[in-house]
Phi, psi and omega in degrees: 000132178297126185283133180245112180260127169225147180272117181277312188234128176233128170207163196257184184286166180305150173247178190268158170062039179069016191271003178219153175274112187296325185276003173262351198263061177207151172286154172223106179270160180210121168283142176298328180264347192203124182250348180268148181203169164238149183204156174234133177230158174233130182229129176238142171217139192230155184217137177197167177073152175229168181289330180213164184228027181286169175313330187290347184281004169274111198256156175229160182258125188284324199242335181261106172282137196194175172226156183259344182220147183291351182270347189264165183295157176287162185232153181286085179179171192267348193235159169256111191270148179285316184219079188296148176208061167157008177214050176094348173265137182227144160240119178272105183300132183229170174290344180275345181294141175207165173221136179231133173231124189235141185229125168253127197226132171264135180229151175214139181226134188222120182250126179253121176055027181055019185242318183244135180235132176237133181221143178243153173221128180232104182263158167232125184261143169233112188242132169226135183230123183238133178242129185282325179227115176243128190252105171248083185302138011264020184239086183298148178228139177256171173050060184260127182232124170266132180230112181231133172220163179158182185283139166274182177285138168284132178245139171230142183230153170222142190229146165252135183260117180242120177248135177233111180261149166219188189279356181238328192217170181223129178256139173229119185245131184228093167280152177190180177221136174246146180230117176262130181258147186288059178268342181279172182277112189242004178221046174291138184243160179285171187261008180293170179300334176268358178054051184291149180280147169277151187298161183296337183294327174253017174292145166305325177245167179261343181071023182212161170283145169224144182236127191225091166291146188221152171214128184224144187224139169228140167254129182236132176204125174050059176061016172220167184189173174233145174243133177226145176204151178230151178206157168213134185242124170254135178245148175265173182289136183254204180295152178066023188041046180255140179228125183272150185290157177292149184221148179247126178235145179213151181209153171207128180216153164256138181228165175207149190248136173236120180267119177255185189288165180057032173073011176280135183234127177258136178229076170294144172224150176215148180185210180214139176234142181225142180218140175227137177231149174281172178289152182279164174238145172233106176057042181072011182246137182297137177263110192291337179259040180224159171081168181143201182228141175207146175239143187234136157279147183218153177228131181217159172218130177249137178242116183241138172206111184069243180254016180237134179234130178250137180231144169222152180214147173224141185224142175226137182285131178256336166202160183207122173240091187267142180289129173074182186278047178296152170293147196267149175290150179235186177302147173243154182221144176220143174221145171199172179216138176232155176235117184274158182212170168252130177291000000 
């Protein structure tokens, strides 16, 4: 019987400032004869550029007293902040500023009786934020870099698989629920003498529970098909009394399979992904430089041979409306390899 690889769920990599649903952001592969797998993935997302560079682009942090660099003098407060906006500490935004977020992630997927599907995701994060001009008045400082790494939060999901067959096509409907657990490192501190905490936005973990109802649908016909999905994530208050905004995610993509000799199968795909997030809360107050909307165009390719599948994906923003003068989303990249097995 010819092996058929089809993409059941597609959603994209993490976004900044609570703007993406962590438990939605993974590929889920399924072989017609075998649906369980272990995999290892690498994801990269970058941020640079601002909407404007007028004098108003000098931001302050309203709620977090903090310092931005381990080379600067200690400040009276518990956190080292990511984007200050309001108490005497300033970041003068420039075109040289950038942020990079890299993730190495282990994934496992287990399907029981072709009816129930269970998935886990365990990430390890490498986060870097650079500011070309940091102003700790009266002593301005340049070239300030924050670097944080550690374990992210474990996500587990459960889905019910409902299959509808007819003579020409197959429909798959998968309602489910994802739960993100506060297992990651959410209290990473700087290496200065006071061991000040980095702010929650760049911590590897949230230190909070997140609940994500999801619904995914696929239509498959003659070695091609369409995937569509929706999800909504609620987050509880995490470490440092910080709560990430609730987020909505949606995607739609088209894919086609090409079987080559020796059982090699190529599955290119293209589509669109959308995410919207509410503002974050710190001590019950809205954080104005968080949340917004962004849409991505995407191109991907899956290569399957026997029990091994290699995946690559590139996403590029086509529009974004962020609250305040936030740094802008740039391209995202994901690559992974999985090995399927039978239970």
